[in-house]
PDB file of N, CA, C and O in Angstrom:
ATOM      1  N   MET A   1     -23.864  23.453  -2.800  1.00  0.00           N
ATOM      2  CA  MET A   1     -24.884  23.119  -3.768  1.00  0.00           C
ATOM      3  C   MET A   1     -24.242  22.330  -4.908  1.00  0.00           C
ATOM      4  O   MET A   1     -23.097  22.581  -5.284  1.00  0.00           O
ATOM      5  N   GLN A   2     -24.979  21.398  -5.438  1.00  0.00           N
ATOM      6  CA  GLN A   2     -24.507  20.626  -6.576  1.00  0.00           C
ATOM      7  C   GLN A   2     -24.532  21.501  -7.827  1.00  0.00           C
ATOM      8  O   GLN A   2     -25.497  22.234  -8.043  1.00  0.00           O
ATOM      9  N   PRO A   3     -23.496  21.438  -8.647  1.00  0.00           N
ATOM     10  CA  PRO A   3     -23.431  22.283  -9.843  1.00  0.00           C
ATOM     11  C   PRO A   3     -24.625  22.123 -10.778  1.00  0.00           C
ATOM     12  O   PRO A   3     -25.012  23.074 -11.458  1.00  0.00           O
ATOM     13  N   GLU A   4     -25.209  20.931 -10.817  1.00  0.00           N
ATOM     14  CA  GLU A   4     -26.334  20.681 -11.719  1.00  0.00           C
ATOM     15  C   GLU A   4     -27.560  21.511 -11.369  1.00  0.00           C
ATOM     16  O   GLU A   4     -28.446  21.689 -12.204  1.00  0.00           O
ATOM     17  N   LEU A   5     -27.621  22.017 -10.147  1.00  0.00           N
ATOM     18  CA  LEU A   5     -28.783  22.766  -9.678  1.00  0.00           C
ATOM     19  C   LEU A   5     -28.641  24.284  -9.851  1.00  0.00           C
ATOM     20  O   LEU A   5     -29.612  25.021  -9.679  1.00  0.00           O
ATOM     21  N   VAL A   6     -27.447  24.744 -10.186  1.00  0.00           N
ATOM     22  CA  VAL A   6     -27.162  26.174 -10.159  1.00  0.00           C
ATOM     23  C   VAL A   6     -27.909  26.962 -11.234  1.00  0.00           C
ATOM     24  O   VAL A   6     -28.453  28.026 -10.937  1.00  0.00           O
ATOM     25  N   THR A   7     -27.952  26.475 -12.461  1.00  0.00           N
ATOM     26  CA  THR A   7     -28.596  27.239 -13.534  1.00  0.00           C
ATOM     27  C   THR A   7     -30.052  27.533 -13.193  1.00  0.00           C
ATOM     28  O   THR A   7     -30.504  28.670 -13.327  1.00  0.00           O
ATOM     29  N   ASP A   8     -30.781  26.523 -12.757  1.00  0.00           N
ATOM     30  CA  ASP A   8     -32.182  26.742 -12.369  1.00  0.00           C
ATOM     31  C   ASP A   8     -32.290  27.695 -11.186  1.00  0.00           C
ATOM     32  O   ASP A   8     -33.192  28.531 -11.137  1.00  0.00           O
ATOM     33  N   ALA A   9     -31.366  27.570 -10.231  1.00  0.00           N
ATOM     34  CA  ALA A   9     -31.389  28.455  -9.064  1.00  0.00           C
ATOM     35  C   ALA A   9     -31.203  29.907  -9.489  1.00  0.00           C
ATOM     36  O   ALA A   9     -31.869  30.797  -8.961  1.00  0.00           O
ATOM     37  N   ILE A  10     -30.306  30.152 -10.435  1.00  0.00           N
ATOM     38  CA  ILE A  10     -30.094  31.522 -10.928  1.00  0.00           C
ATOM     39  C   ILE A  10     -31.385  32.065 -11.525  1.00  0.00           C
ATOM     40  O   ILE A  10     -31.747  33.220 -11.298  1.00  0.00           O
ATOM     41  N   GLY A  11     -32.076  31.226 -12.288  1.00  0.00           N
ATOM     42  CA  GLY A  11     -33.346  31.655 -12.870  1.00  0.00           C
ATOM     43  C   GLY A  11     -34.372  32.031 -11.825  1.00  0.00           C
ATOM     44  O   GLY A  11     -35.064  33.039 -11.970  1.00  0.00           O
ATOM     45  N   HIS A  12     -34.482  31.235 -10.772  1.00  0.00           N
ATOM     46  CA  HIS A  12     -35.438  31.516  -9.695  1.00  0.00           C
ATOM     47  C   HIS A  12     -35.055  32.787  -8.948  1.00  0.00           C
ATOM     48  O   HIS A  12     -35.911  33.608  -8.618  1.00  0.00           O
ATOM     49  N   ILE A  13     -33.767  32.938  -8.687  1.00  0.00           N
ATOM     50  CA  ILE A  13     -33.307  34.118  -7.944  1.00  0.00           C
ATOM     51  C   ILE A  13     -33.517  35.386  -8.764  1.00  0.00           C
ATOM     52  O   ILE A  13     -34.024  36.384  -8.253  1.00  0.00           O
ATOM     53  N   SER A  14     -33.128  35.344 -10.035  1.00  0.00           N
ATOM     54  CA  SER A  14     -33.248  36.551 -10.867  1.00  0.00           C
ATOM     55  C   SER A  14     -34.695  36.956 -11.106  1.00  0.00           C
ATOM     56  O   SER A  14     -34.969  38.104 -11.456  1.00  0.00           O
ATOM     57  N   ALA A  15     -35.616  36.028 -10.920  1.00  0.00           N
ATOM     58  CA  ALA A  15     -37.033  36.352 -11.088  1.00  0.00           C
ATOM     59  C   ALA A  15     -37.588  37.177  -9.935  1.00  0.00           C
ATOM     60  O   ALA A  15     -38.632  37.813 -10.078  1.00  0.00           O
ATOM     61  N   VAL A  16     -36.905  37.176  -8.799  1.00  0.00           N
ATOM     62  CA  VAL A  16     -37.447  37.872  -7.627  1.00  0.00           C
ATOM     63  C   VAL A  16     -36.555  38.991  -7.095  1.00  0.00           C
ATOM     64  O   VAL A  16     -36.917  39.667  -6.132  1.00  0.00           O
ATOM     65  N   THR A  17     -35.386  39.191  -7.718  1.00  0.00           N
ATOM     66  CA  THR A  17     -34.515  40.263  -7.247  1.00  0.00           C
ATOM     67  C   THR A  17     -33.636  40.775  -8.383  1.00  0.00           C
ATOM     68  O   THR A  17     -33.358  40.070  -9.353  1.00  0.00           O
ATOM     69  N   ALA A  18     -33.218  42.009  -8.230  1.00  0.00           N
ATOM     70  CA  ALA A  18     -32.267  42.594  -9.177  1.00  0.00           C
ATOM     71  C   ALA A  18     -30.870  42.645  -8.565  1.00  0.00           C
ATOM     72  O   ALA A  18     -29.942  43.193  -9.160  1.00  0.00           O
ATOM     73  N   LYS A  19     -30.729  42.072  -7.375  1.00  0.00           N
ATOM     74  CA  LYS A  19     -29.426  42.067  -6.714  1.00  0.00           C
ATOM     75  C   LYS A  19     -28.450  41.177  -7.482  1.00  0.00           C
ATOM     76  O   LYS A  19     -28.870  40.265  -8.193  1.00  0.00           O
ATOM     77  N   PRO A  20     -27.153  41.438  -7.341  1.00  0.00           N
ATOM     78  CA  PRO A  20     -26.150  40.593  -8.006  1.00  0.00           C
ATOM     79  C   PRO A  20     -26.254  39.148  -7.529  1.00  0.00           C
ATOM     80  O   PRO A  20     -26.520  38.886  -6.356  1.00  0.00           O
ATOM     81  N   ILE A  21     -26.045  38.228  -8.441  1.00  0.00           N
ATOM     82  CA  ILE A  21     -26.135  36.803  -8.117  1.00  0.00           C
ATOM     83  C   ILE A  21     -24.731  36.224  -8.040  1.00  0.00           C
ATOM     84  O   ILE A  21     -23.927  36.357  -8.963  1.00  0.00           O
ATOM     85  N   ILE A  22     -24.465  35.583  -6.922  1.00  0.00           N
ATOM     86  CA  ILE A  22     -23.168  34.954  -6.666  1.00  0.00           C
ATOM     87  C   ILE A  22     -23.414  33.473  -6.452  1.00  0.00           C
ATOM     88  O   ILE A  22     -24.288  33.089  -5.675  1.00  0.00           O
ATOM     89  N   VAL A  23     -22.643  32.638  -7.143  1.00  0.00           N
ATOM     90  CA  VAL A  23     -22.779  31.190  -6.974  1.00  0.00           C
ATOM     91  C   VAL A  23     -21.421  30.593  -6.625  1.00  0.00           C
ATOM     92  O   VAL A  23     -20.390  31.021  -7.145  1.00  0.00           O
ATOM     93  N   TYR A  24     -21.433  29.618  -5.755  1.00  0.00           N
ATOM     94  CA  TYR A  24     -20.199  28.907  -5.413  1.00  0.00           C
ATOM     95  C   TYR A  24     -20.534  27.452  -5.063  1.00  0.00           C
ATOM     96  O   TYR A  24     -20.499  27.050  -3.900  1.00  0.00           O
ATOM     97  N   PRO A  25     -20.857  26.684  -6.096  1.00  0.00           N
ATOM     98  CA  PRO A  25     -21.191  25.278  -5.869  1.00  0.00           C
ATOM     99  C   PRO A  25     -19.950  24.447  -5.547  1.00  0.00           C
ATOM    100  O   PRO A  25     -18.817  24.914  -5.665  1.00  0.00           O
ATOM    101  N   ASN A  26     -20.199  23.207  -5.139  1.00  0.00           N
ATOM    102  CA  ASN A  26     -19.067  22.305  -4.957  1.00  0.00           C
ATOM    103  C   ASN A  26     -18.536  21.901  -6.333  1.00  0.00           C
ATOM    104  O   ASN A  26     -19.050  22.363  -7.351  1.00  0.00           O
ATOM    105  N   ASN A  27     -17.535  21.060  -6.373  1.00  0.00           N
ATOM    106  CA  ASN A  27     -16.896  20.721  -7.655  1.00  0.00           C
ATOM    107  C   ASN A  27     -17.613  19.604  -8.405  1.00  0.00           C
ATOM    108  O   ASN A  27     -17.128  19.157  -9.445  1.00  0.00           O
ATOM    109  N   GLY A  28     -18.736  19.151  -7.909  1.00  0.00           N
ATOM    110  CA  GLY A  28     -19.474  18.096  -8.590  1.00  0.00           C
ATOM    111  C   GLY A  28     -19.306  16.729  -7.966  1.00  0.00           C
ATOM    112  O   GLY A  28     -20.006  15.787  -8.339  1.00  0.00           O
ATOM    113  N   ASN A  29     -18.387  16.604  -7.018  1.00  0.00           N
ATOM    114  CA  ASN A  29     -18.267  15.334  -6.311  1.00  0.00           C
ATOM    115  C   ASN A  29     -19.478  15.160  -5.389  1.00  0.00           C
ATOM    116  O   ASN A  29     -20.154  16.128  -5.041  1.00  0.00           O
ATOM    117  N   VAL A  30     -19.734  13.929  -5.009  1.00  0.00           N
ATOM    118  CA  VAL A  30     -20.911  13.611  -4.202  1.00  0.00           C
ATOM    119  C   VAL A  30     -20.465  13.175  -2.808  1.00  0.00           C
ATOM    120  O   VAL A  30     -19.639  12.275  -2.657  1.00  0.00           O
ATOM    121  N   TYR A  31     -21.033  13.836  -1.786  1.00  0.00           N
ATOM    122  CA  TYR A  31     -20.711  13.494  -0.402  1.00  0.00           C
ATOM    123  C   TYR A  31     -21.723  12.483   0.120  1.00  0.00           C
ATOM    124  O   TYR A  31     -22.926  12.609  -0.108  1.00  0.00           O
ATOM    125  N   HIS A  32     -21.213  11.482   0.821  1.00  0.00           N
ATOM    126  CA  HIS A  32     -22.052  10.448   1.431  1.00  0.00           C
ATOM    127  C   HIS A  32     -21.930  10.586   2.948  1.00  0.00           C
ATOM    128  O   HIS A  32     -20.956  10.116   3.537  1.00  0.00           O
ATOM    129  N   PRO A  33     -22.917  11.233   3.587  1.00  0.00           N
ATOM    130  CA  PRO A  33     -22.805  11.496   5.016  1.00  0.00           C
ATOM    131  C   PRO A  33     -22.761  10.244   5.879  1.00  0.00           C
ATOM    132  O   PRO A  33     -22.187  10.269   6.967  1.00  0.00           O
ATOM    133  N   ASP A  34     -23.355   9.152   5.415  1.00  0.00           N
ATOM    134  CA  ASP A  34     -23.355   7.938   6.231  1.00  0.00           C
ATOM    135  C   ASP A  34     -21.952   7.365   6.387  1.00  0.00           C
ATOM    136  O   ASP A  34     -21.626   6.799   7.430  1.00  0.00           O
ATOM    137  N   THR A  35     -21.112   7.508   5.348  1.00  0.00           N
ATOM    138  CA  THR A  35     -19.737   7.000   5.415  1.00  0.00           C
ATOM    139  C   THR A  35     -18.706   8.119   5.527  1.00  0.00           C
ATOM    140  O   THR A  35     -17.510   7.868   5.678  1.00  0.00           O
ATOM    141  N   LYS A  36     -19.194   9.368   5.449  1.00  0.00           N
ATOM    142  CA  LYS A  36     -18.317  10.544   5.493  1.00  0.00           C
ATOM    143  C   LYS A  36     -17.230  10.464   4.427  1.00  0.00           C
ATOM    144  O   LYS A  36     -16.059  10.746   4.679  1.00  0.00           O
ATOM    145  N   THR A  37     -17.657  10.071   3.231  1.00  0.00           N
ATOM    146  CA  THR A  37     -16.725   9.958   2.103  1.00  0.00           C
ATOM    147  C   THR A  37     -17.285  10.696   0.893  1.00  0.00           C
ATOM    148  O   THR A  37     -18.468  11.033   0.837  1.00  0.00           O
ATOM    149  N   TRP A  38     -16.411  10.933  -0.065  1.00  0.00           N
ATOM    150  CA  TRP A  38     -16.770  11.581  -1.324  1.00  0.00           C
ATOM    151  C   TRP A  38     -16.539  10.597  -2.465  1.00  0.00           C
ATOM    152  O   TRP A  38     -15.621   9.779  -2.411  1.00  0.00           O
ATOM    153  N   THR A  39     -17.364  10.678  -3.481  1.00  0.00           N
ATOM    154  CA  THR A  39     -17.098   9.950  -4.728  1.00  0.00           C
ATOM    155  C   THR A  39     -17.036  10.961  -5.857  1.00  0.00           C
ATOM    156  O   THR A  39     -17.650  12.027  -5.807  1.00  0.00           O
ATOM    157  N   ARG A  40     -16.284  10.594  -6.865  1.00  0.00           N
ATOM    158  CA  ARG A  40     -16.083  11.491  -8.002  1.00  0.00           C
ATOM    159  C   ARG A  40     -17.403  11.718  -8.718  1.00  0.00           C
ATOM    160  O   ARG A  40     -18.184  10.790  -8.931  1.00  0.00           O
ATOM    161  N   GLY A  41     -17.633  12.962  -9.082  1.00  0.00           N
ATOM    162  CA  GLY A  41     -18.841  13.328  -9.802  1.00  0.00           C
ATOM    163  C   GLY A  41     -18.480  13.815 -11.188  1.00  0.00           C
ATOM    164  O   GLY A  41     -18.001  13.052 -12.027  1.00  0.00           O
ATOM    165  N   LEU A  42     -18.716  15.096 -11.418  1.00  0.00           N
ATOM    166  CA  LEU A  42     -18.477  15.698 -12.720  1.00  0.00           C
ATOM    167  C   LEU A  42     -16.996  15.759 -13.060  1.00  0.00           C
ATOM    168  O   LEU A  42     -16.142  15.798 -12.175  1.00  0.00           O
ATOM    169  N   ASP A  43     -16.705  15.767 -14.356  1.00  0.00           N
ATOM    170  CA  ASP A  43     -15.335  16.067 -14.745  1.00  0.00           C
ATOM    171  C   ASP A  43     -15.212  17.578 -14.931  1.00  0.00           C
ATOM    172  O   ASP A  43     -16.221  18.279 -15.010  1.00  0.00           O
ATOM    173  N   SER A  44     -13.987  18.077 -15.001  1.00  0.00           N
ATOM    174  CA  SER A  44     -13.792  19.525 -15.028  1.00  0.00           C
ATOM    175  C   SER A  44     -14.399  20.162 -16.269  1.00  0.00           C
ATOM    176  O   SER A  44     -14.812  21.320 -16.209  1.00  0.00           O
ATOM    177  N   SER A  45     -14.467  19.456 -17.385  1.00  0.00           N
ATOM    178  CA  SER A  45     -15.062  20.057 -18.581  1.00  0.00           C
ATOM    179  C   SER A  45     -16.556  20.278 -18.379  1.00  0.00           C
ATOM    180  O   SER A  45     -17.102  21.251 -18.900  1.00  0.00           O
ATOM    181  N   SER A  46     -17.232  19.403 -17.638  1.00  0.00           N
ATOM    182  CA  SER A  46     -18.647  19.607 -17.342  1.00  0.00           C
ATOM    183  C   SER A  46     -18.835  20.839 -16.460  1.00  0.00           C
ATOM    184  O   SER A  46     -19.749  21.633 -16.681  1.00  0.00           O
ATOM    185  N   LEU A  47     -17.976  20.993 -15.473  1.00  0.00           N
ATOM    186  CA  LEU A  47     -18.046  22.147 -14.585  1.00  0.00           C
ATOM    187  C   LEU A  47     -17.826  23.428 -15.387  1.00  0.00           C
ATOM    188  O   LEU A  47     -18.525  24.418 -15.172  1.00  0.00           O
ATOM    189  N   ILE A  48     -16.874  23.420 -16.295  1.00  0.00           N
ATOM    190  CA  ILE A  48     -16.604  24.592 -17.127  1.00  0.00           C
ATOM    191  C   ILE A  48     -17.814  24.913 -17.998  1.00  0.00           C
ATOM    192  O   ILE A  48     -18.222  26.070 -18.096  1.00  0.00           O
ATOM    193  N   HIS A  49     -18.382  23.900 -18.624  1.00  0.00           N
ATOM    194  CA  HIS A  49     -19.550  24.110 -19.477  1.00  0.00           C
ATOM    195  C   HIS A  49     -20.694  24.724 -18.670  1.00  0.00           C
ATOM    196  O   HIS A  49     -21.361  25.645 -19.142  1.00  0.00           O
ATOM    197  N   MET A  50     -20.920  24.226 -17.474  1.00  0.00           N
ATOM    198  CA  MET A  50     -21.985  24.754 -16.630  1.00  0.00           C
ATOM    199  C   MET A  50     -21.685  26.188 -16.211  1.00  0.00           C
ATOM    200  O   MET A  50     -22.589  27.023 -16.177  1.00  0.00           O
ATOM    201  N   ALA A  51     -20.431  26.484 -15.892  1.00  0.00           N
ATOM    202  CA  ALA A  51     -20.077  27.836 -15.463  1.00  0.00           C
ATOM    203  C   ALA A  51     -20.336  28.850 -16.563  1.00  0.00           C
ATOM    204  O   ALA A  51     -20.754  29.975 -16.288  1.00  0.00           O
ATOM    205  N   LEU A  52     -20.096  28.464 -17.793  1.00  0.00           N
ATOM    206  CA  LEU A  52     -20.397  29.363 -18.910  1.00  0.00           C
ATOM    207  C   LEU A  52     -21.895  29.652 -18.961  1.00  0.00           C
ATOM    208  O   LEU A  52     -22.303  30.782 -19.229  1.00  0.00           O
ATOM    209  N   ARG A  53     -22.701  28.646 -18.709  1.00  0.00           N
ATOM    210  CA  ARG A  53     -24.161  28.835 -18.675  1.00  0.00           C
ATOM    211  C   ARG A  53     -24.574  29.713 -17.494  1.00  0.00           C
ATOM    212  O   ARG A  53     -25.508  30.507 -17.606  1.00  0.00           O
ATOM    213  N   TRP A  54     -23.874  29.572 -16.352  1.00  0.00           N
ATOM    214  CA  TRP A  54     -24.210  30.389 -15.183  1.00  0.00           C
ATOM    215  C   TRP A  54     -23.998  31.865 -15.475  1.00  0.00           C
ATOM    216  O   TRP A  54     -24.823  32.702 -15.106  1.00  0.00           O
ATOM    217  N   VAL A  55     -22.901  32.182 -16.133  1.00  0.00           N
ATOM    218  CA  VAL A  55     -22.634  33.575 -16.488  1.00  0.00           C
ATOM    219  C   VAL A  55     -23.712  34.077 -17.448  1.00  0.00           C
ATOM    220  O   VAL A  55     -24.238  35.177 -17.278  1.00  0.00           O
ATOM    221  N   GLU A  56     -24.036  33.272 -18.448  1.00  0.00           N
ATOM    222  CA  GLU A  56     -25.086  33.655 -19.400  1.00  0.00           C
ATOM    223  C   GLU A  56     -26.433  33.824 -18.703  1.00  0.00           C
ATOM    224  O   GLU A  56     -27.237  34.667 -19.101  1.00  0.00           O
ATOM    225  N   ALA A  57     -26.681  33.024 -17.662  1.00  0.00           N
ATOM    226  CA  ALA A  57     -27.952  33.092 -16.927  1.00  0.00           C
ATOM    227  C   ALA A  57     -28.013  34.290 -15.987  1.00  0.00           C
ATOM    228  O   ALA A  57     -29.087  34.655 -15.510  1.00  0.00           O
ATOM    229  N   GLY A  58     -26.848  34.909 -15.720  1.00  0.00           N
ATOM    230  CA  GLY A  58     -26.859  36.105 -14.892  1.00  0.00           C
ATOM    231  C   GLY A  58     -25.985  36.087 -13.658  1.00  0.00           C
ATOM    232  O   GLY A  58     -26.031  37.032 -12.871  1.00  0.00           O
ATOM    233  N   ALA A  59     -25.193  35.053 -13.458  1.00  0.00           N
ATOM    234  CA  ALA A  59     -24.297  35.038 -12.296  1.00  0.00           C
ATOM    235  C   ALA A  59     -23.228  36.116 -12.465  1.00  0.00           C
ATOM    236  O   ALA A  59     -22.553  36.177 -13.493  1.00  0.00           O
ATOM    237  N   LEU A  60     -23.082  36.955 -11.458  1.00  0.00           N
ATOM    238  CA  LEU A  60     -22.084  38.013 -11.500  1.00  0.00           C
ATOM    239  C   LEU A  60     -20.727  37.498 -11.037  1.00  0.00           C
ATOM    240  O   LEU A  60     -19.692  37.851 -11.603  1.00  0.00           O
ATOM    241  N   LEU A  61     -20.740  36.657  -9.999  1.00  0.00           N
ATOM    242  CA  LEU A  61     -19.510  36.070  -9.466  1.00  0.00           C
ATOM    243  C   LEU A  61     -19.671  34.567  -9.361  1.00  0.00           C
ATOM    244  O   LEU A  61     -20.740  34.066  -9.011  1.00  0.00           O
ATOM    245  N   ILE A  62     -18.595  33.852  -9.669  1.00  0.00           N
ATOM    246  CA  ILE A  62     -18.577  32.386  -9.558  1.00  0.00           C
ATOM    247  C   ILE A  62     -17.376  32.005  -8.713  1.00  0.00           C
ATOM    248  O   ILE A  62     -16.249  32.414  -8.990  1.00  0.00           O
ATOM    249  N   GLY A  63     -17.629  31.228  -7.693  1.00  0.00           N
ATOM    250  CA  GLY A  63     -16.567  30.718  -6.845  1.00  0.00           C
ATOM    251  C   GLY A  63     -16.724  29.228  -6.707  1.00  0.00           C
ATOM    252  O   GLY A  63     -17.392  28.586  -7.517  1.00  0.00           O
ATOM    253  N   GLY A  64     -16.118  28.681  -5.693  1.00  0.00           N
ATOM    254  CA  GLY A  64     -16.226  27.250  -5.481  1.00  0.00           C
ATOM    255  C   GLY A  64     -16.285  26.923  -4.013  1.00  0.00           C
ATOM    256  O   GLY A  64     -15.629  27.560  -3.190  1.00  0.00           O
ATOM    257  N   CYS A  65     -17.076  25.923  -3.695  1.00  0.00           N
ATOM    258  CA  CYS A  65     -17.210  25.458  -2.324  1.00  0.00           C
ATOM    259  C   CYS A  65     -16.493  24.114  -2.191  1.00  0.00           C
ATOM    260  O   CYS A  65     -15.404  23.936  -2.736  1.00  0.00           O
ATOM    261  N   CYS A  66     -17.076  23.206  -1.499  1.00  0.00           N
ATOM    262  CA  CYS A  66     -16.472  21.926  -1.157  1.00  0.00           C
ATOM    263  C   CYS A  66     -15.745  21.262  -2.329  1.00  0.00           C
ATOM    264  O   CYS A  66     -16.316  21.021  -3.393  1.00  0.00           O
ATOM    265  N   ARG A  67     -14.481  20.980  -2.090  1.00  0.00           N
ATOM    266  CA  ARG A  67     -13.623  20.223  -2.990  1.00  0.00           C
ATOM    267  C   ARG A  67     -13.302  20.936  -4.303  1.00  0.00           C
ATOM    268  O   ARG A  67     -12.757  20.325  -5.223  1.00  0.00           O
ATOM    269  N   THR A  68     -13.636  22.224  -4.394  1.00  0.00           N
ATOM    270  CA  THR A  68     -13.223  23.003  -5.553  1.00  0.00           C
ATOM    271  C   THR A  68     -11.810  23.486  -5.283  1.00  0.00           C
ATOM    272  O   THR A  68     -11.536  24.086  -4.244  1.00  0.00           O
ATOM    273  N   SER A  69     -10.923  23.224  -6.216  1.00  0.00           N
ATOM    274  CA  SER A  69      -9.511  23.537  -6.007  1.00  0.00           C
ATOM    275  C   SER A  69      -9.099  24.801  -6.763  1.00  0.00           C
ATOM    276  O   SER A  69      -9.823  25.269  -7.641  1.00  0.00           O
ATOM    277  N   PRO A  70      -7.944  25.345  -6.419  1.00  0.00           N
ATOM    278  CA  PRO A  70      -7.413  26.452  -7.220  1.00  0.00           C
ATOM    279  C   PRO A  70      -7.263  26.063  -8.696  1.00  0.00           C
ATOM    280  O   PRO A  70      -7.439  26.903  -9.578  1.00  0.00           O
ATOM    281  N   ALA A  71      -6.943  24.814  -8.959  1.00  0.00           N
ATOM    282  CA  ALA A  71      -6.826  24.359 -10.352  1.00  0.00           C
ATOM    283  C   ALA A  71      -8.179  24.425 -11.056  1.00  0.00           C
ATOM    284  O   ALA A  71      -8.239  24.769 -12.236  1.00  0.00           O
ATOM    285  N   ASP A  72      -9.270  24.101 -10.352  1.00  0.00           N
ATOM    286  CA  ASP A  72     -10.608  24.214 -10.943  1.00  0.00           C
ATOM    287  C   ASP A  72     -10.904  25.665 -11.320  1.00  0.00           C
ATOM    288  O   ASP A  72     -11.400  25.936 -12.413  1.00  0.00           O
ATOM    289  N   ILE A  73     -10.603  26.591 -10.419  1.00  0.00           N
ATOM    290  CA  ILE A  73     -10.846  28.008 -10.690  1.00  0.00           C
ATOM    291  C   ILE A  73      -9.965  28.477 -11.849  1.00  0.00           C
ATOM    292  O   ILE A  73     -10.412  29.251 -12.695  1.00  0.00           O
ATOM    293  N   HIS A  74      -8.731  28.018 -11.888  1.00  0.00           N
ATOM    294  CA  HIS A  74      -7.827  28.352 -12.996  1.00  0.00           C
ATOM    295  C   HIS A  74      -8.401  27.876 -14.327  1.00  0.00           C
ATOM    296  O   HIS A  74      -8.400  28.622 -15.307  1.00  0.00           O
ATOM    297  N   ASP A  75      -8.889  26.644 -14.367  1.00  0.00           N
ATOM    298  CA  ASP A  75      -9.475  26.107 -15.593  1.00  0.00           C
ATOM    299  C   ASP A  75     -10.723  26.888 -16.011  1.00  0.00           C
ATOM    300  O   ASP A  75     -10.953  27.120 -17.198  1.00  0.00           O
ATOM    301  N   LEU A  76     -11.518  27.287 -15.026  1.00  0.00           N
ATOM    302  CA  LEU A  76     -12.691  28.102 -15.335  1.00  0.00           C
ATOM    303  C   LEU A  76     -12.278  29.447 -15.931  1.00  0.00           C
ATOM    304  O   LEU A  76     -12.878  29.920 -16.896  1.00  0.00           O
ATOM    305  N   ALA A  77     -11.255  30.051 -15.350  1.00  0.00           N
ATOM    306  CA  ALA A  77     -10.782  31.351 -15.847  1.00  0.00           C
ATOM    307  C   ALA A  77     -10.304  31.245 -17.287  1.00  0.00           C
ATOM    308  O   ALA A  77     -10.569  32.133 -18.097  1.00  0.00           O
ATOM    309  N   LYS A  78      -9.603  30.165 -17.609  1.00  0.00           N
ATOM    310  CA  LYS A  78      -9.120  29.988 -18.979  1.00  0.00           C
ATOM    311  C   LYS A  78     -10.275  29.774 -19.954  1.00  0.00           C
ATOM    312  O   LYS A  78     -10.173  30.154 -21.121  1.00  0.00           O
ATOM    313  N   ALA A  79     -11.362  29.175 -19.496  1.00  0.00           N
ATOM    314  CA  ALA A  79     -12.481  28.844 -20.378  1.00  0.00           C
ATOM    315  C   ALA A  79     -13.407  30.024 -20.639  1.00  0.00           C
ATOM    316  O   ALA A  79     -14.053  30.091 -21.684  1.00  0.00           O
ATOM    317  N   LEU A  80     -13.471  30.952 -19.691  1.00  0.00           N
ATOM    318  CA  LEU A  80     -14.370  32.090 -19.866  1.00  0.00           C
ATOM    319  C   LEU A  80     -13.780  33.090 -20.846  1.00  0.00           C
ATOM    320  O   LEU A  80     -12.566  33.292 -20.865  1.00  0.00           O
ATOM    321  N   PRO A  81     -14.619  33.717 -21.658  1.00  0.00           N
ATOM    322  CA  PRO A  81     -14.130  34.798 -22.522  1.00  0.00           C
ATOM    323  C   PRO A  81     -13.513  35.904 -21.664  1.00  0.00           C
ATOM    324  O   PRO A  81     -13.908  36.088 -20.512  1.00  0.00           O
ATOM    325  N   ALA A  82     -12.566  36.623 -22.208  1.00  0.00           N
ATOM    326  CA  ALA A  82     -11.829  37.646 -21.452  1.00  0.00           C
ATOM    327  C   ALA A  82     -12.767  38.649 -20.772  1.00  0.00           C
ATOM    328  O   ALA A  82     -12.491  39.087 -19.655  1.00  0.00           O
ATOM    329  N   ASP A  83     -13.863  39.015 -21.426  1.00  0.00           N
ATOM    330  CA  ASP A  83     -14.765  39.992 -20.828  1.00  0.00           C
ATOM    331  C   ASP A  83     -15.603  39.420 -19.695  1.00  0.00           C
ATOM    332  O   ASP A  83     -16.333  40.163 -19.038  1.00  0.00           O
ATOM    333  N   ARG A  84     -15.516  38.135 -19.454  1.00  0.00           N
ATOM    334  CA  ARG A  84     -16.277  37.486 -18.381  1.00  0.00           C
ATOM    335  C   ARG A  84     -15.390  36.968 -17.257  1.00  0.00           C
ATOM    336  O   ARG A  84     -15.906  36.461 -16.260  1.00  0.00           O
ATOM    337  N   GLN A  85     -14.077  37.081 -17.388  1.00  0.00           N
ATOM    338  CA  GLN A  85     -13.183  36.503 -16.383  1.00  0.00           C
ATOM    339  C   GLN A  85     -13.287  37.188 -15.035  1.00  0.00           C
ATOM    340  O   GLN A  85     -12.915  36.598 -14.020  1.00  0.00           O
ATOM    341  N   GLN A  86     -13.778  38.408 -14.996  1.00  0.00           N
ATOM    342  CA  GLN A  86     -13.958  39.078 -13.716  1.00  0.00           C
ATOM    343  C   GLN A  86     -15.034  38.404 -12.884  1.00  0.00           C
ATOM    344  O   GLN A  86     -15.201  38.733 -11.709  1.00  0.00           O
ATOM    345  N   ALA A  87     -15.767  37.466 -13.472  1.00  0.00           N
ATOM    346  CA  ALA A  87     -16.831  36.772 -12.750  1.00  0.00           C
ATOM    347  C   ALA A  87     -16.299  35.754 -11.754  1.00  0.00           C
ATOM    348  O   ALA A  87     -17.043  35.280 -10.895  1.00  0.00           O
ATOM    349  N   LEU A  88     -15.028  35.416 -11.857  1.00  0.00           N
ATOM    350  CA  LEU A  88     -14.486  34.378 -10.964  1.00  0.00           C
ATOM    351  C   LEU A  88     -13.945  34.983  -9.689  1.00  0.00           C
ATOM    352  O   LEU A  88     -13.383  36.078  -9.693  1.00  0.00           O
ATOM    353  N   CYS A  89     -14.122  34.252  -8.591  1.00  0.00           N
ATOM    354  CA  CYS A  89     -13.563  34.690  -7.319  1.00  0.00           C
ATOM    355  C   CYS A  89     -13.094  33.487  -6.534  1.00  0.00           C
ATOM    356  O   CYS A  89     -12.585  33.635  -5.423  1.00  0.00           O
TER     357      CYS A  89
END
């Protein structure tokens, strides 16, 4: 899932369930299936800003899918307040 869609998705999910919400979007790059290539999308600061909103919106765990690197997760961990760092996986 594209990171830009996650906040709204959390809102829709939390409206119909009390189950824990887990999100693991891609890193913001855009895949082009016709050429089977990726182009650069979001920068890491945008991803971090969005992840903070995801936690505030109710995401219990945040991970990463396509093209999300260990460095991305590390940067997210550094950006989250200490009481929210358990949200990363």
